N, CA and C atoms as an extended XYZ file, in Angstrom:
429
Properties=species:S:1:pos:R:3:atomname:S:1:resname:S:1:resid:I:1 pbc="F F F"
N       106.885      117.615       60.103 N   MET     1
C       107.812      118.096       61.103 CA  MET     1
C       108.853      118.996       60.441 C   MET     1
N       109.198      120.074       61.101 N   GLU     2
C       110.221      120.994       60.591 CA  GLU     2
C       111.610      120.458       60.890 C   GLU     2
N       112.560      120.725       60.000 N   ASP     3
C       113.942      120.318       60.217 CA  ASP     3
C       114.692      121.373       61.011 C   ASP     3
N       115.586      120.930       61.848 N   ILE     4
C       116.507      121.850       62.522 CA  ILE     4
C       117.512      122.289       61.473 C   ILE     4
N       117.746      123.582       61.353 N   ILE     5
C       118.631      124.094       60.309 CA  ILE     5
C       119.970      124.598       60.848 C   ILE     5
N       120.164      124.543       62.150 N   GLY     6
C       121.436      124.969       62.720 CA  GLY     6
C       121.280      125.246       64.199 C   GLY     6
N       122.375      125.608       64.808 N   TYR     7
C       122.342      125.988       66.217 CA  TYR     7
C       122.085      127.480       66.324 C   TYR     7
N       121.282      127.879       67.285 N   HIS     8
C       121.085      129.300       67.553 CA  HIS     8
C       122.243      129.818       68.394 C   HIS     8
N       122.561      129.111       69.481 N   HIS     9
C       123.719      129.434       70.310 CA  HIS     9
C       123.992      128.284       71.273 C   HIS     9
N       125.144      128.322       71.877 N   VAL    10
C       125.513      127.409       72.955 CA  VAL    10
C       125.753      128.290       74.168 C   VAL    10
N       125.285      127.851       75.334 N   SER    11
C       125.499      128.612       76.558 CA  SER    11
C       126.253      127.761       77.568 C   SER    11
N       127.323      128.318       78.104 N   LEU    12
C       128.148      127.628       79.081 CA  LEU    12
C       128.010      128.306       80.440 C   LEU    12
N       127.895      127.522       81.488 N   SER    13
C       127.932      128.062       82.845 CA  SER    13
C       129.388      128.208       83.250 C   SER    13
N       129.742      129.377       83.791 N   VAL    14
C       131.124      129.665       84.176 CA  VAL    14
C       131.166      130.180       85.612 C   VAL    14
N       132.323      130.058       86.230 N   THR    15
C       132.447      130.507       87.616 CA  THR    15
C       132.768      131.991       87.722 C   THR    15
N       133.525      132.522       86.764 N   ASP    16
C       133.920      133.934       86.789 CA  ASP    16
C       133.616      134.524       85.412 C   ASP    16
N       132.502      135.229       85.320 N   LEU    17
C       132.025      135.736       84.030 CA  LEU    17
C       133.040      136.663       83.370 C   LEU    17
N       133.640      137.552       84.140 N   GLY    18
C       134.616      138.486       83.571 CA  GLY    18
C       135.844      137.780       83.025 C   GLY    18
N       136.383      136.864       83.814 N   LYS    19
C       137.577      136.114       83.402 CA  LYS    19
C       137.291      135.282       82.157 C   LYS    19
N       136.163      134.593       82.137 N   SER    20
C       135.826      133.756       80.982 CA  SER    20
C       135.548      134.596       79.747 C   SER    20
N       134.852      135.710       79.915 N   THR    21
C       134.578      136.598       78.777 CA  THR    21
C       135.882      137.073       78.157 C   THR    21
N       136.805      137.512       78.991 N   GLU    22
C       138.099      137.984       78.498 CA  GLU    22
C       138.848      136.861       77.772 C   GLU    22
N       138.803      135.659       78.317 N   TRP    23
C       139.495      134.525       77.698 CA  TRP    23
C       138.940      134.253       76.304 C   TRP    23
N       137.624      134.168       76.180 N   TYR    24
C       137.017      133.872       74.873 CA  TYR    24
C       137.259      135.005       73.872 C   TYR    24
N       137.348      136.239       74.353 N   GLN    25
C       137.670      137.356       73.467 CA  GLN    25
C       139.111      137.245       72.977 C   GLN    25
N       140.029      137.072       73.904 N   GLN    26
C       141.451      137.041       73.541 CA  GLN    26
C       141.826      135.784       72.768 C   GLN    26
N       141.394      134.639       73.242 N   VAL    27
C       141.854      133.375       72.678 CA  VAL    27
C       141.147      133.024       71.373 C   VAL    27
N       139.829      133.211       71.312 N   LEU    28
C       139.083      132.825       70.113 CA  LEU    28
C       138.607      134.008       69.274 C   LEU    28
N       138.855      135.224       69.734 N   GLY    29
C       138.494      136.398       68.943 CA  GLY    29
C       137.014      136.714       68.911 C   GLY    29
N       136.259      136.209       69.888 N   LEU    30
C       134.822      136.510       69.935 CA  LEU    30
C       134.600      137.921       70.456 C   LEU    30
N       133.500      138.521       70.044 N   GLU    31
C       133.159      139.899       70.451 CA  GLU    31
C       131.897      139.899       71.293 C   GLU    31
N       131.896      140.708       72.341 N   VAL    32
C       130.714      140.840       73.200 CA  VAL    32
C       129.642      141.601       72.442 C   VAL    32
N       128.441      141.033       72.396 N   THR    33
C       127.327      141.717       71.739 CA  THR    33
C       126.231      142.096       72.722 C   THR    33
N       126.234      141.511       73.917 N   ALA    34
C       125.215      141.877       74.910 CA  ALA    34
C       125.621      141.364       76.286 C   ALA    34
N       125.226      142.120       77.293 N   ASP    35
C       125.316      141.690       78.685 CA  ASP    35
C       123.886      141.655       79.197 C   ASP    35
N       123.510      140.534       79.793 N   ILE    36
C       122.127      140.322       80.204 CA  ILE    36
C       122.099      140.013       81.698 C   ILE    36
N       121.246      140.718       82.415 N   VAL    37
C       121.058      140.457       83.837 CA  VAL    37
C       119.680      139.853       84.003 C   VAL    37
N       119.626      138.690       84.609 N   GLY    38
C       118.357      138.016       84.839 CA  GLY    38
C       118.182      137.716       86.317 C   GLY    38
N       117.085      137.105       86.630 N   LYS    39
C       116.825      136.740       88.017 CA  LYS    39
C       117.712      135.549       88.376 C   LYS    39
N       118.748      135.797       89.163 N   GLY    40
C       119.637      134.744       89.610 CA  GLY    40
C       120.809      134.452       88.692 C   GLY    40
N       121.003      135.258       87.643 N   PHE    41
C       122.142      135.017       86.745 CA  PHE    41
C       122.554      136.283       86.022 C   PHE    41
N       123.799      136.272       85.543 N   ASN    42
C       124.323      137.282       84.621 CA  ASN    42
C       124.862      136.535       83.422 C   ASN    42
N       124.696      137.110       82.256 N   ARG    43
C       125.068      136.413       81.021 CA  ARG    43
C       125.734      137.404       80.067 C   ARG    43
N       126.750      136.918       79.377 N   THR    44
C       127.394      137.692       78.317 CA  THR    44
C       127.248      136.923       77.015 C   THR    44
N       126.769      137.607       75.982 N   ARG    45
C       126.636      137.002       74.654 CA  ARG    45
C       127.841      137.422       73.828 C   ARG    45
N       128.504      136.433       73.224 N   LEU    46
C       129.660      136.680       72.368 CA  LEU    46
C       129.383      136.123       70.982 C   LEU    46
N       129.955      136.773       69.971 N   ARG    47
C       129.791      136.300       68.592 CA  ARG    47
C       131.107      136.352       67.850 C   ARG    47
N       131.256      135.405       66.945 N   ALA    48
C       132.372      135.454       66.004 CA  ALA    48
C       132.017      136.512       64.968 C   ALA    48
N       132.879      137.500       64.751 N   PRO    49
C       132.519      138.634       63.896 CA  PRO    49
C       132.127      138.287       62.462 C   PRO    49
N       132.784      137.324       61.844 N   LYS    50
C       132.484      137.013       60.432 CA  LYS    50
C       131.324      136.051       60.276 C   LYS    50
N       131.290      135.001       61.104 N   SER    51
C       130.279      133.955       60.908 CA  SER    51
C       129.000      134.178       61.692 C   SER    51
N       129.079      134.935       62.777 N   GLY    52
C       127.901      135.130       63.620 CA  GLY    52
C       127.664      133.982       64.599 C   GLY    52
N       128.577      132.994       64.647 N   VAL    53
C       128.447      131.907       65.621 CA  VAL    53
C       128.376      132.541       67.008 C   VAL    53
N       127.376      132.119       67.784 N   THR    54
C       127.114      132.749       69.072 CA  THR    54
C       127.364      131.795       70.226 C   THR    54
N       128.042      132.313       71.236 N   LEU    55
C       128.310      131.597       72.474 CA  LEU    55
C       127.890      132.511       73.607 C   LEU    55
N       127.146      131.988       74.560 N   THR    56
C       126.831      132.785       75.741 CA  THR    56
C       127.497      132.153       76.950 C   THR    56
N       127.929      133.008       77.846 N   LEU    57
C       128.536      132.587       79.102 CA  LEU    57
C       127.615      133.048       80.218 C   LEU    57
N       127.302      132.145       81.136 N   THR    58
C       126.350      132.452       82.197 CA  THR    58
C       126.974      132.186       83.558 C   THR    58
N       126.832      133.168       84.444 N   SER    59
C       127.255      133.019       85.832 CA  SER    59
C       125.995      133.047       86.689 C   SER    59
N       125.766      131.968       87.421 N   HIS    60
C       124.579      131.855       88.266 CA  HIS    60
C       124.897      132.340       89.674 C   HIS    60
N       123.934      133.024       90.289 N   ASP    61
C       124.134      133.492       91.663 CA  ASP    61
C       124.402      132.326       92.607 C   ASP    61
N       123.702      131.230       92.399 N   GLU    62
C       123.894      130.044       93.239 CA  GLU    62
C       124.574      128.966       92.404 C   GLU    62
N       125.907      128.917       92.518 N   GLN    63
C       126.676      127.930       91.781 CA  GLN    63
C       127.011      126.760       92.693 C   GLN    63
N       127.177      125.601       92.114 N   SER    64
C       127.489      124.413       92.911 CA  SER    64
C       128.919      124.446       93.436 C   SER    64
N       129.813      125.105       92.718 N   GLY    65
C       131.211      125.113       93.100 CA  GLY    65
C       131.979      123.911       92.579 C   GLY    65
N       131.282      122.952       91.959 N   ASP    66
C       131.939      121.780       91.395 CA  ASP    66
C       132.685      122.167       90.121 C   ASP    66
N       133.872      121.614       89.953 N   ALA    67
C       134.634      121.838       88.728 CA  ALA    67
C       133.959      121.113       87.567 C   ALA    67
N       134.119      121.652       86.364 N   PHE    68
C       133.566      121.013       85.170 CA  PHE    68
C       134.209      119.651       84.957 C   PHE    68
N       133.416      118.702       84.529 N   SER    69
C       133.923      117.390       84.130 CA  SER    69
C       133.053      116.852       83.010 C   SER    69
N       133.706      116.484       81.903 N   GLU    70
C       132.959      115.896       80.791 CA  GLU    70
C       132.496      114.476       81.115 C   GLU    70
N       132.926      113.952       82.218 N   ARG    71
C       132.513      112.604       82.627 CA  ARG    71
C       131.206      112.604       83.411 C   ARG    71
N       130.692      113.780       83.697 N   ARG    72
C       129.404      113.934       84.370 CA  ARG    72
C       128.349      114.128       83.288 C   ARG    72
N       127.140      113.700       83.533 N   ALA    73
C       126.064      113.898       82.556 CA  ALA    73
C       125.928      115.385       82.241 C   ALA    73
N       125.737      115.701       80.995 N   GLY    74
C       125.638      117.090       80.557 CA  GLY    74
C       126.523      117.291       79.339 C   GLY    74
N       127.201      118.391       79.288 N   MET    75
C       128.030      118.717       78.145 CA  MET    75
C       129.380      118.005       78.205 C   MET    75
N       129.912      117.648       77.036 N   ASP    76
C       131.233      117.031       76.949 CA  ASP    76
C       132.284      118.051       76.506 C   ASP    76
N       132.033      118.765       75.421 N   HIS    77
C       132.968      119.768       74.915 CA  HIS    77
C       132.256      120.646       73.885 C   HIS    77
N       132.934      121.722       73.469 N   VAL    78
C       132.428      122.589       72.403 CA  VAL    78
C       133.478      122.589       71.300 C   VAL    78
N       133.043      122.379       70.068 N   ALA    79
C       133.960      122.356       68.933 CA  ALA    79
C       133.580      123.464       67.947 C   ALA    79
N       134.582      124.230       67.536 N   PHE    80
C       134.381      125.326       66.586 CA  PHE    80
C       135.047      124.979       65.263 C   PHE    80
N       134.353      125.237       64.168 N   GLU    81
C       134.880      125.034       62.818 CA  GLU    81
C       135.583      126.312       62.381 C   GLU    81
N       136.822      126.168       61.910 N   LEU    82
C       137.591      127.329       61.450 CA  LEU    82
C       137.648      127.433       59.934 C   LEU    82
N       137.306      126.391       59.225 N   GLY    83
C       137.353      126.422       57.766 CA  GLY    83
C       138.406      125.472       57.242 C   GLY    83
N       139.631      125.950       57.066 N   GLY    84
C       140.679      125.121       56.499 CA  GLY    84
C       141.791      124.794       57.473 C   GLY    84
N       142.664      123.922       57.020 N   THR    85
C       143.810      123.509       57.831 CA  THR    85
C       144.718      124.692       58.147 C   THR    85
N       144.878      125.606       57.196 N   ASP    86
C       145.707      126.782       57.440 CA  ASP    86
C       145.154      127.620       58.599 C   ASP    86
N       143.837      127.676       58.722 N   ALA    87
C       143.222      128.428       59.819 CA  ALA    87
C       143.530      127.777       61.162 C   ALA    87
N       143.563      126.455       61.188 N   VAL    88
C       143.927      125.744       62.425 CA  VAL    88
C       145.377      126.067       62.781 C   VAL    88
N       146.243      126.070       61.784 N   SER    89
C       147.647      126.393       62.001 CA  SER    89
C       147.814      127.825       62.529 C   SER    89
N       147.068      128.754       61.949 N   THR    90
C       147.116      130.146       62.404 CA  THR    90
C       146.619      130.263       63.844 C   THR    90
N       145.565      129.529       64.171 N   MET    91
C       145.035      129.559       65.535 CA  MET    91
C       146.056      128.982       66.509 C   MET    91
N       146.769      127.948       66.110 N   LYS    92
C       147.806      127.367       66.963 CA  LYS    92
C       148.862      128.420       67.285 C   LYS    92
N       149.272      129.184       66.297 N   THR    93
C       150.238      130.265       66.519 CA  THR    93
C       149.678      131.282       67.515 C   THR    93
N       148.414      131.611       67.380 N   ARG    94
C       147.772      132.554       68.310 CA  ARG    94
C       147.815      132.009       69.739 C   ARG    94
N       147.466      130.722       69.907 N   PHE    95
C       147.495      130.107       71.233 CA  PHE    95
C       148.898      130.192       71.830 C   PHE    95
N       149.906      129.917       71.004 N   GLU    96
C       151.290      129.976       71.481 CA  GLU    96
C       151.670      131.394       71.903 C   GLU    96
N       151.287      132.389       71.103 N   GLU    97
C       151.600      133.783       71.429 CA  GLU    97
C       150.951      134.211       72.734 C   GLU    97
N       149.760      133.683       73.017 N   LEU    98
C       149.032      134.036       74.238 CA  LEU    98
C       149.407      133.165       75.436 C   LEU    98
N       150.239      132.153       75.209 N   GLY    99
C       150.625      131.260       76.288 CA  GLY    99
C       149.504      130.340       76.741 C   GLY    99
N       148.582      130.016       75.821 N   VAL   100
C       147.454      129.145       76.129 CA  VAL   100
C       147.876      127.691       75.909 C   VAL   100
N       147.715      126.853       76.925 N   ASP   101
C       148.037      125.440       76.813 CA  ASP   101
C       147.092      124.789       75.801 C   ASP   101
N       147.641      123.996       74.882 N   HIS   102
C       146.840      123.375       73.829 CA  HIS   102
C       147.560      122.146       73.292 C   HIS   102
N       146.826      121.314       72.575 N   SER   103
C       147.434      120.154       71.922 CA  SER   103
C       148.157      120.604       70.657 C   SER   103
N       148.907      119.680       70.094 N   GLU   104
C       149.456      119.898       68.759 CA  GLU   104
C       148.305      119.761       67.765 C   GLU   104
N       148.543      120.117       66.512 N   ILE   105
C       147.554      119.850       65.469 CA  ILE   105
C       147.536      118.343       65.262 C   ILE   105
N       146.356      117.758       65.349 N   LYS   106
C       146.228      116.306       65.207 CA  LYS   106
C       145.044      115.990       64.316 C   LYS   106
N       144.908      114.734       63.964 N   SER   107
C       143.802      114.293       63.122 CA  SER   107
C       142.650      113.832       64.002 C   SER   107
N       141.462      114.338       63.716 N   SER   108
C       140.268      113.911       64.442 CA  SER   108
C       139.810      112.561       63.885 C   SER   108
N       138.825      111.968       64.523 N   ALA   109
C       138.270      110.691       64.057 CA  ALA   109
C       137.723      110.806       62.635 C   ALA   109
N       137.275      112.011       62.264 N   SER   110
C       136.727      112.213       60.917 CA  SER   110
C       137.798      112.620       59.908 C   SER   110
N       139.058      112.750       60.364 N   GLY   111
C       140.140      113.107       59.454 CA  GLY   111
C       140.401      114.599       59.341 C   GLY   111
N       139.707      115.416       60.118 N   SER   112
C       139.933      116.859       60.107 CA  SER   112
C       141.127      117.215       60.978 C   SER   112
N       141.761      118.330       60.655 N   ALA   113
C       142.804      118.876       61.523 CA  ALA   113
C       142.127      119.480       62.741 C   ALA   113
N       142.707      119.241       63.932 N   MET   114
C       142.085      119.779       65.135 CA  MET   114
C       143.121      120.066       66.207 C   MET   114
N       142.740      120.979       67.100 N   ILE   115
C       143.511      121.306       68.296 CA  ILE   115
C       142.527      121.295       69.459 C   ILE   115
N       142.958      120.770       70.592 N   THR   116
C       142.134      120.830       71.798 CA  THR   116
C       142.808      121.724       72.832 C   THR   116
N       141.978      122.374       73.632 N   LEU   117
C       142.444      123.236       74.713 CA  LEU   117
C       141.336      123.318       75.755 C   LEU   117
N       141.600      123.994       76.865 N   ARG   118
C       140.604      124.112       77.936 CA  ARG   118
C       140.450      125.572       78.329 C   ARG   118
N       139.194      125.957       78.596 N   ASP   119
C       138.912      127.332       79.024 CA  ASP   119
C       139.194      127.470       80.528 C   ASP   119
N       138.982      128.650       81.114 N   PRO   120
C       139.290      128.841       82.535 CA  PRO   120
C       138.511      127.922       83.484 C   PRO   120
N       137.379      127.386       83.048 N   ASP   121
C       136.601      126.462       83.881 CA  ASP   121
C       136.873      125.003       83.532 C   ASP   121
N       137.921      124.762       82.759 N   ASN   122
C       138.329      123.412       82.362 CA  ASN   122
C       137.401      122.779       81.330 C   ASN   122
N       136.557      123.574       80.688 N   ILE   123
C       135.699      123.044       79.624 CA  ILE   123
C       136.568      122.829       78.388 C   ILE   123
N       136.493      121.619       77.817 N   GLN   124
C       137.302      121.336       76.643 CA  GLN   124
C       136.731      122.056       75.428 C   GLN   124
N       137.624      122.743       74.730 N   ILE   125
C       137.298      123.456       73.498 CA  ILE   125
C       138.111      122.801       72.394 C   ILE   125
N       137.501      122.609       71.237 N   GLU   126
C       138.199      122.077       70.079 CA  GLU   126
C       138.022      123.038       68.915 C   GLU   126
N       139.070      123.168       68.113 N   VAL   127
C       138.972      123.926       66.867 CA  VAL   127
C       139.337      122.981       65.725 C   VAL   127
N       138.526      122.994       64.677 N   PHE   128
C       138.649      122.094       63.532 CA  PHE   128
C       138.797      122.894       62.243 C   PHE   128
N       139.406      122.267       61.246 N   GLY   129
C       139.434      122.872       59.924 CA  GLY   129
C       140.082      121.978       58.904 C   GLY   129
N       139.403      121.792       57.811 N   GLY   130
C       139.949      121.067       56.672 CA  GLY   130
C       140.473      119.691       57.010 C   GLY   130
N       140.932      118.973       56.003 N   PRO   131
C       141.510      117.656       56.258 CA  PRO   131
C       142.877      117.799       56.929 C   PRO   131
N       143.180      116.869       57.812 N   PHE   132
C       144.476      116.862       58.484 CA  PHE   132
C       145.573      116.753       57.439 C   PHE   132
N       146.585      117.601       57.552 N   ASP   133
C       147.724      117.601       56.643 CA  ASP   133
C       148.978      117.421       57.492 C   ASP   133
N       149.592      116.235       57.448 N   PRO   134
C       150.770      115.990       58.288 CA  PRO   134
C       151.901      116.990       58.048 C   PRO   134
N       152.032      117.487       56.822 N   ALA   135
C       153.098      118.446       56.518 CA  ALA   135
C       152.868      119.751       57.274 C   ALA   135
N       151.634      120.220       57.305 N   ILE   136
C       151.335      121.451       58.048 CA  ILE   136
C       151.517      121.211       59.543 C   ILE   136
N       151.041      120.075       60.034 N   ALA   137
C       151.194      119.760       61.455 CA  ALA   137
C       152.667      119.672       61.827 C   ALA   137
N       153.481      119.021       60.986 N   ALA   138
C       154.911      118.878       61.258 CA  ALA   138
C       155.603      120.242       61.188 C   ALA   138
N       155.215      121.063       60.231 N   GLY   139
C       155.797      122.396       60.098 CA  GLY   139
C       155.520      123.245       61.324 C   GLY   139
N       154.334      123.099       61.895 N   GLN   140
C       153.981      123.848       63.098 CA  GLN   140
C       154.774      123.341       64.295 C   GLN   140
N       154.984      122.024       64.341 N   ALA   141
C       155.717      121.462       65.472 CA  ALA   141
C       157.179      121.926       65.453 C   ALA   141
N       157.740      122.136       64.253 N   GLU   142
C       159.130      122.564       64.141 CA  GLU   142
C       159.257      124.063       64.271 C   GLU   142
N       158.221      124.819       63.862 N   GLY   143
C       158.320      126.275       63.788 CA  GLY   143
C       157.988      126.918       65.044 C   GLY   143
């Protein structure tokens, strides 16, 4: 049996493709690499410029209209690795500059520094990096 060596991409269903695309570009710095029109859907492919991590956003012609909930069977959240704790701190500053609601820098169950936030469809997004450093977290809370 072959081993899985990584993720190819994650695709999220969204209610407003334009609004969500703009949010992921502005908030997470992803770049549009393709717009795809299919039978019954439109999709935008976004990539992180340095790592190539790919996220696609899909708007279906026939949507349920139900709000996202991680308590329903399906997806719970998407977590992005930023590298180090300093990168998490820098991202927190970016969120503040953009007026994006987010958590403080906190320690994840694995001991990594993390911030949680929600996209326009209420999908929980997490950003992780390095081991949690209380001094950096405290400095961000004061600064």
